[in-house]
C-alpha positions as CSV (number, residue, x, y, z in Angstrom):
1,M,12.1,-25.2,10.3
2,S,13.2,-28.5,8.4
3,N,9.8,-30.2,9.1
4,I,8.1,-27.5,7.1
5,N,7.3,-28.6,3.7
6,I,7.2,-26.4,0.5
7,P,5.8,-26.6,-3.1
8,E,8.0,-28.2,-5.7
9,V,10.3,-25.4,-7.4
10,A,9.4,-25.4,-11.2
11,P,12.3,-24.6,-13.5
12,L,12.6,-21.3,-15.1
13,P,13.5,-20.0,-18.6
14,P,17.3,-18.7,-18.6
15,Q,15.9,-15.1,-18.7
16,N,14.1,-14.7,-15.5
17,I,14.0,-12.6,-12.3
18,V,12.5,-13.4,-8.9
19,I,10.6,-10.6,-7.6
20,V,8.8,-10.4,-4.1
21,A,6.1,-8.1,-2.9
22,G,4.1,-8.7,0.4
23,E,1.0,-6.3,0.5
24,A,-1.3,-4.6,-1.8
25,S,0.9,-1.5,-2.2
26,G,3.8,-3.6,-3.2
27,D,1.4,-5.6,-5.6
28,L,0.5,-2.0,-7.5
29,L,4.3,-1.2,-7.7
30,G,5.2,-4.5,-8.8
31,G,2.4,-4.7,-11.3
32,A,3.4,-1.7,-13.1
33,L,7.2,-2.6,-13.1
34,L,6.4,-6.1,-14.4
35,A,4.0,-4.5,-17.3
36,Q,6.8,-2.3,-18.3
37,L,9.3,-4.7,-18.4
38,K,7.4,-7.2,-20.6
39,Q,7.3,-4.6,-23.1
40,R,11.1,-4.2,-23.2
41,H,11.8,-7.8,-22.7
42,P,9.3,-10.2,-23.8
43,N,11.1,-13.4,-23.2
44,L,11.7,-12.5,-19.3
45,A,10.1,-14.7,-17.1
46,F,8.9,-13.8,-13.5
47,A,8.5,-16.1,-10.5
48,G,8.0,-15.2,-6.8
49,V,5.2,-13.6,-4.6
50,G,3.0,-10.9,-5.6
51,G,-0.6,-10.3,-5.9
52,P,-3.4,-10.0,-8.7
53,R,-1.7,-7.0,-10.5
54,M,1.5,-8.9,-10.5
55,Q,-0.1,-12.2,-11.2
56,E,-1.9,-10.8,-14.3
57,Q,1.5,-9.8,-15.7
58,G,2.7,-13.4,-15.6
59,L,4.2,-13.7,-12.3
60,K,4.3,-17.5,-11.2
61,G,4.4,-18.8,-7.7
62,P,2.3,-20.7,-5.2
63,Y,2.0,-17.8,-2.7
64,D,0.3,-14.5,-2.9
65,V,0.7,-11.3,-1.0
66,N,-1.8,-12.5,1.6
67,D,1.0,-15.0,2.8
68,L,3.3,-12.3,3.7
69,S,0.9,-9.3,4.6
70,V,1.5,-9.4,8.2
71,I,1.9,-6.3,10.2
72,G,3.0,-5.7,14.0
73,I,5.3,-8.1,16.5
74,V,2.4,-10.1,17.8
75,E,0.9,-10.8,14.4
76,V,4.4,-11.9,13.0
77,I,4.7,-14.5,15.8
78,K,1.4,-15.8,15.2
79,H,2.0,-16.4,11.4
80,L,5.7,-17.3,11.7
81,P,5.3,-21.1,10.4
82,G,3.7,-19.5,7.2
83,L,6.5,-17.0,6.7
84,I,8.8,-19.6,7.3
85,R,7.2,-21.9,4.5
86,V,7.5,-19.0,1.9
87,F,10.9,-18.3,2.9
88,K,12.2,-21.6,2.2
89,Y,10.2,-21.7,-1.2
90,L,12.0,-18.4,-2.2
91,T,15.3,-19.6,-1.0
92,A,14.9,-22.9,-3.1
93,L,13.8,-21.0,-6.1
94,L,16.7,-18.7,-6.1
95,R,19.2,-21.7,-5.5
96,D,17.8,-23.8,-8.2
97,N,17.2,-21.1,-10.8
98,K,19.9,-18.9,-10.3
99,P,18.0,-15.8,-11.7
100,Q,19.4,-12.8,-13.4
101,L,18.2,-10.4,-10.7
102,L,16.2,-10.5,-7.4
103,V,13.8,-7.5,-7.1
104,T,12.4,-6.9,-3.5
105,I,9.5,-4.4,-2.9
106,D,9.0,-3.1,0.5
107,L,8.5,-5.6,3.2
108,P,12.1,-4.7,4.4
109,D,12.4,-7.3,7.4
110,F,11.4,-10.3,5.3
111,N,13.0,-9.2,2.1
112,F,16.4,-8.2,3.6
113,F,16.7,-11.8,5.1
114,L,15.9,-13.0,1.6
115,A,18.4,-10.5,0.0
116,G,21.2,-12.0,2.4
117,R,20.6,-15.3,0.9
118,A,20.6,-14.1,-2.8
119,K,24.0,-12.1,-2.1
120,A,25.4,-15.3,-1.0
121,L,24.5,-17.0,-3.9
122,G,25.9,-14.1,-6.2
123,I,22.7,-12.8,-7.3
124,P,22.1,-9.1,-7.5
125,I,19.5,-7.4,-5.5
126,V,17.5,-4.2,-6.4
127,H,15.1,-3.3,-3.5
128,Y,12.2,-1.0,-4.4
129,V,10.9,1.3,-1.6
130,S,13.0,2.5,1.2
131,P,12.2,1.5,4.7
132,Q,11.1,4.3,6.9
133,V,14.8,4.8,8.5
134,W,14.0,8.5,9.0
135,A,11.4,7.4,11.6
136,W,13.0,4.5,13.2
137,R,15.9,2.2,13.2
138,S,18.2,4.3,11.3
139,G,21.0,1.7,11.6
140,R,19.4,-0.2,9.1
141,I,21.1,2.2,6.6
142,K,24.6,0.4,6.7
143,K,22.7,-3.0,6.6
144,I,20.9,-2.0,3.2
145,A,24.1,-0.5,1.9
146,R,25.7,-3.6,2.4
147,L,23.1,-6.0,1.1
148,V,21.7,-4.6,-1.9
149,N,23.2,-3.5,-5.3
150,H,20.7,-0.6,-5.9
151,L,17.8,1.2,-4.1
152,M,14.8,2.7,-5.9
153,V,12.9,5.1,-3.7
154,L,9.7,6.8,-4.1
155,F,10.1,10.1,-2.7
156,P,12.9,12.7,-3.3
157,F,13.9,13.3,0.1
158,E,15.0,9.9,0.6
159,T,17.9,10.2,-1.8
160,T,19.8,12.2,0.8
161,I,19.3,9.7,3.8
162,Y,21.7,7.4,2.0
163,S,24.1,10.3,0.6
164,H,26.8,9.1,3.1
165,T,26.9,5.4,1.5
166,K,28.1,4.1,-1.6
167,L,24.8,2.6,-2.3
168,P,23.3,3.9,-5.5
169,V,19.8,5.3,-4.7
170,T,17.5,6.6,-7.4
171,F,14.2,8.5,-7.0
172,V,12.1,6.8,-9.3
173,G,8.8,8.7,-8.6
174,H,5.7,7.2,-7.1
175,P,3.6,5.4,-9.9
176,L,0.5,6.4,-8.4
177,V,0.9,10.1,-9.7
178,E,0.7,8.9,-13.3
179,Q,-1.9,6.3,-12.4
180,M,-4.1,9.0,-10.8
181,Q,-3.9,11.7,-13.6
182,P,-6.7,10.2,-15.8
183,W,-8.9,10.0,-12.5
184,C,-8.0,13.5,-11.7
185,E,-8.9,14.6,-15.1
186,K,-12.3,12.8,-14.7
187,R,-13.0,14.4,-11.5
188,D,-12.3,17.8,-12.5
189,A,-14.8,17.2,-15.3
190,G,-17.3,16.2,-12.9
191,I,-19.4,14.2,-15.3
192,E,-18.3,10.8,-14.1
193,S,-18.5,11.8,-10.4
194,K,-22.3,12.2,-11.0
195,V,-22.6,9.0,-12.7
196,V,-21.0,7.2,-9.7
197,R,-23.2,8.9,-7.3
198,K,-26.3,8.4,-9.1
199,S,-25.3,4.6,-9.4
200,L,-24.9,4.5,-5.7
201,G,-28.3,6.3,-5.0
202,V,-26.8,9.5,-3.5
203,G,-29.2,12.3,-3.8
204,E,-28.0,15.9,-4.9
205,D,-28.9,17.1,-1.3
206,E,-26.8,14.3,0.1
207,K,-23.1,13.8,1.1
208,L,-21.0,10.8,0.3
209,L,-18.4,9.5,2.7
210,V,-16.2,6.6,1.4
211,I,-14.4,4.3,4.0
212,L,-11.2,2.5,3.2
213,P,-10.5,0.2,6.3
214,G,-7.2,-1.4,4.6
215,S,-6.0,-4.3,2.6
216,R,-5.2,-6.7,5.4
217,Q,-7.7,-8.9,7.3
218,S,-6.1,-7.9,10.5
219,E,-6.5,-4.4,9.8
220,L,-10.2,-4.9,9.3
221,K,-10.7,-6.4,12.4
222,L,-9.3,-3.5,14.2
223,L,-10.5,-0.8,12.3
224,L,-13.7,-1.6,10.5
225,P,-16.0,-1.5,13.7
226,T,-14.7,2.0,14.5
227,M,-15.2,3.2,11.2
228,L,-18.9,2.0,11.1
229,E,-19.4,3.5,14.5
230,T,-18.2,6.8,12.9
231,F,-20.6,6.6,10.3
232,N,-23.3,5.9,12.7
233,Q,-22.6,8.9,14.7
234,L,-22.6,11.2,11.4
235,Y,-25.7,9.7,10.5
236,K,-27.6,10.2,13.8
237,K,-26.7,14.0,13.4
238,N,-27.5,14.3,9.8
239,N,-29.3,11.5,8.0
240,K,-28.3,13.2,4.5
241,I,-25.2,11.6,4.7
242,R,-24.4,8.1,2.7
243,C,-21.7,5.8,3.2
244,V,-19.9,3.4,0.8
245,L,-17.0,0.9,1.9
246,A,-14.3,0.6,-0.7
247,Q,-13.3,-3.2,-0.3
248,A,-9.5,-3.9,-1.2
249,D,-8.9,-6.4,-4.0
250,T,-7.0,-8.3,-1.5
251,I,-9.8,-9.0,0.7
252,S,-12.3,-11.7,-0.4
253,D,-16.1,-11.5,0.2
254,T,-15.8,-14.4,2.8
255,K,-13.0,-12.5,4.7
256,M,-15.2,-9.4,4.8
257,D,-18.1,-11.1,6.1
258,S,-16.1,-12.7,8.8
259,V,-14.9,-9.4,10.2
260,W,-18.4,-7.5,9.8
261,P,-19.8,-6.4,13.1
262,T,-23.3,-7.5,14.1
263,D,-23.6,-5.3,17.1
264,I,-24.0,-1.8,15.4
265,E,-27.4,-0.7,14.2
266,L,-28.5,2.8,12.6
267,P,-31.7,4.5,13.7
268,G,-34.6,2.6,11.9
269,V,-32.3,0.0,10.3
270,Q,-32.1,-3.6,11.3
271,A,-28.9,-4.4,9.5
272,L,-26.2,-2.1,9.1
273,K,-24.8,-3.8,6.2
274,K,-28.1,-2.8,4.3
275,T,-27.5,1.0,4.8
276,I,-23.6,1.1,4.0
277,L,-22.8,-0.1,0.5
278,V,-19.8,-2.3,-0.1
279,R,-17.8,-2.0,-3.4
280,K,-15.0,-4.1,-4.7
281,S,-12.5,-2.9,-7.2
282,E,-14.0,0.4,-7.7
283,T,-11.9,2.5,-5.1
284,Y,-10.8,5.3,-7.5
285,S,-14.4,5.8,-8.7
286,L,-15.7,5.9,-5.3
287,L,-12.9,8.4,-4.1
288,M,-13.5,10.5,-7.2
289,A,-17.3,10.9,-6.4
290,A,-16.8,11.5,-2.5
291,D,-17.3,14.4,-0.3
292,A,-15.0,13.0,2.2
293,A,-13.1,9.9,2.8
294,L,-12.1,8.0,6.3
295,V,-8.9,6.2,5.4
296,A,-6.5,3.3,7.1
297,S,-3.0,4.8,7.3
298,G,-0.9,3.4,4.3
299,T,-0.8,3.8,0.8
300,A,-4.5,4.6,0.6
301,T,-3.7,8.0,2.1
302,L,-1.5,8.9,-0.7
303,E,-3.9,7.7,-3.4
304,T,-6.8,9.8,-1.5
305,A,-4.5,12.9,-1.7
306,L,-3.6,12.6,-5.4
307,L,-7.1,12.1,-6.3
308,G,-8.2,15.3,-4.5
309,T,-10.5,13.7,-1.9
310,P,-10.6,15.5,1.4
311,M,-9.9,12.8,4.2
312,V,-9.3,12.1,7.8
313,V,-6.6,9.1,8.5
314,M,-7.0,6.8,11.5
315,Y,-4.9,3.7,12.6
316,R,-5.0,1.3,15.6
317,F,-2.5,-1.5,16.3
318,N,-2.7,-4.6,18.7
319,K,-2.2,-3.0,22.1
320,L,1.2,-4.7,22.8
321,T,2.5,-3.6,19.3
322,Y,1.6,-0.1,19.9
323,E,3.2,0.1,23.3
324,L,6.4,-1.2,21.9
325,G,6.1,0.8,18.6
326,R,5.7,4.3,20.2
327,R,8.7,4.0,22.4
328,I,11.1,3.6,19.1
329,I,9.1,5.3,16.4
330,K,10.1,9.1,16.1
331,V,8.1,11.0,13.5
332,P,6.0,14.1,13.3
333,Y,3.1,12.3,11.4
334,F,2.2,8.9,10.6
335,A,0.0,9.4,7.5
336,L,2.0,9.1,4.5
337,A,0.6,12.1,2.8
338,N,1.5,14.3,5.7
339,L,4.9,12.7,5.8
340,V,5.4,13.2,2.2
341,A,4.4,16.8,2.1
342,E,6.5,17.2,5.3
343,K,3.6,19.0,7.0
344,K,0.1,18.7,8.1
345,L,-2.4,18.3,5.2
346,V,-5.2,16.2,6.8
347,D,-6.2,15.2,10.5
348,E,-4.7,12.1,11.7
349,R,-5.8,9.9,14.6
350,L,-3.8,7.0,16.2
351,Q,-5.0,4.5,18.6
352,D,-7.1,5.8,21.5
353,A,-7.5,9.1,19.5
354,A,-8.8,7.1,16.7
355,N,-12.2,6.9,18.3
356,P,-15.7,7.4,16.6
357,T,-16.5,10.7,18.6
358,Q,-13.2,12.5,17.4
359,L,-13.4,11.2,13.8
360,A,-17.0,12.1,13.4
361,K,-16.0,15.6,14.7
362,D,-13.1,15.6,12.2
363,L,-15.2,14.5,9.3
364,D,-18.1,16.7,10.1
365,E,-15.6,19.8,9.6
366,I,-14.8,18.5,6.2
367,L,-18.3,17.9,5.2
368,N,-19.4,21.5,6.4
369,N,-16.7,23.7,5.9
370,D,-15.5,25.1,2.6
371,K,-12.6,26.8,4.0
372,V,-11.1,23.5,5.3
373,V,-11.6,21.8,2.0
374,A,-9.9,24.7,0.2
375,Q,-6.8,24.3,2.5
376,I,-6.5,20.5,1.9
377,D,-6.8,21.0,-1.8
378,E,-4.1,23.4,-1.9
379,G,-1.9,21.2,0.0
380,Y,-2.9,18.2,-2.4
381,R,-1.6,20.3,-5.3
382,E,1.7,21.1,-3.6
383,L,2.1,17.2,-3.0
384,R,1.6,16.1,-6.4
385,A,4.0,18.7,-7.9
386,K,6.7,17.2,-5.5
387,L,6.3,13.7,-6.7
388,S,6.0,14.5,-10.5
389,H,9.5,14.5,-11.5
390,P,11.6,11.4,-10.9
391,S,15.4,11.0,-11.9
392,R,14.7,7.6,-13.6
393,L,11.9,5.1,-14.2
394,P,12.1,1.8,-12.3
395,V,12.2,-0.3,-15.7
396,D,15.5,1.7,-16.7
397,V,17.0,0.7,-13.3
398,I,16.1,-3.0,-13.9
399,T,16.9,-3.0,-17.5
400,D,20.6,-1.9,-16.6
401,F,21.2,-4.9,-14.4
402,L,19.5,-7.2,-17.0
403,S,21.8,-5.8,-19.8
404,E,24.8,-6.4,-17.4
405,S,23.9,-10.0,-16.4
406,S,23.5,-10.7,-20.3
407,S,26.9,-9.2,-21.2
408,K,28.4,-11.6,-18.4
409,N,26.8,-14.6,-20.2
410,I,28.1,-13.6,-23.6
411,P,31.0,-16.2,-24.3
């Protein structure tokens, strides 16, 4: 570990926080938080690890979410040297700058290890997004209560999980609720949806399927071939269906090309990529215009639900990761939309069940059964209501800590 070189740590202004997010969903939360903090505290500097949304708000640092966006035991081992390099950089950043606050977003194993270093330095820690302690490793509740000074949670049911501890826990709502509202209004109006479909060349008598294969390159390798073959089967049954892939902002065109399978062909089409359109940074517009979506499990399922798009959720893991995980994870659902609703809103298929034949059958039901779509829509409305009344905003919680820090420095 000592032989791993890290970039030089640049000094920060006196008013600063270190903030760390490790994937696209964390970057979404962090970007919204930093935008609000900039309005209230214009002299505040941000350093750490984040993605494009956080960097747009002024986050400084030599690493981004792709350096931490690793899922699964096997994958972590493979990327361990890089993770150590980022950790050493952040530790030096905390030690040399003594920020007013460390804000960690999701990524619990990495971030709680980092929180331990911050605590030893006397730096307060606010963690944003509770780990899924209701699903597995509930023993982490005591560890979290010991390590962090405040926990901000996205879902109302999570506050009760920590009620037996002295840890302050605040339901701050999910920023996606507010973020999706304008798009929901556009969808209800129906005008922009028609514009998007026309721009994609989707005819009035055709159905539009959007596929969301994830925000990590490792996810694309595991999920994309299955998603494409699913569309292939739907297309063979009915050639009045079009497909567009929503490429995540964190996936470069080069990475997308590197994982695109070359051994799948549609009837009469030499190259599948000529039939399936790929669009980057247009996910919400695409979902708004879609008749159905095939979505990788994660935050994208919540985005899709809040936009009101009927979907099927799928996920596949490395075989060893799956075999280890299924022995210790105990939840009734794995799709976030179903978990938050605490009931099945949409079909979800995991591992071997996430095969093209089953997924095509599930999607065909959505595309051709109005009663199924109506049931999904009713569940989506209930889900939105659950998430629409936070106790406080994230910026309020962070401001409290900044105010406390400033008062301690007043002579």
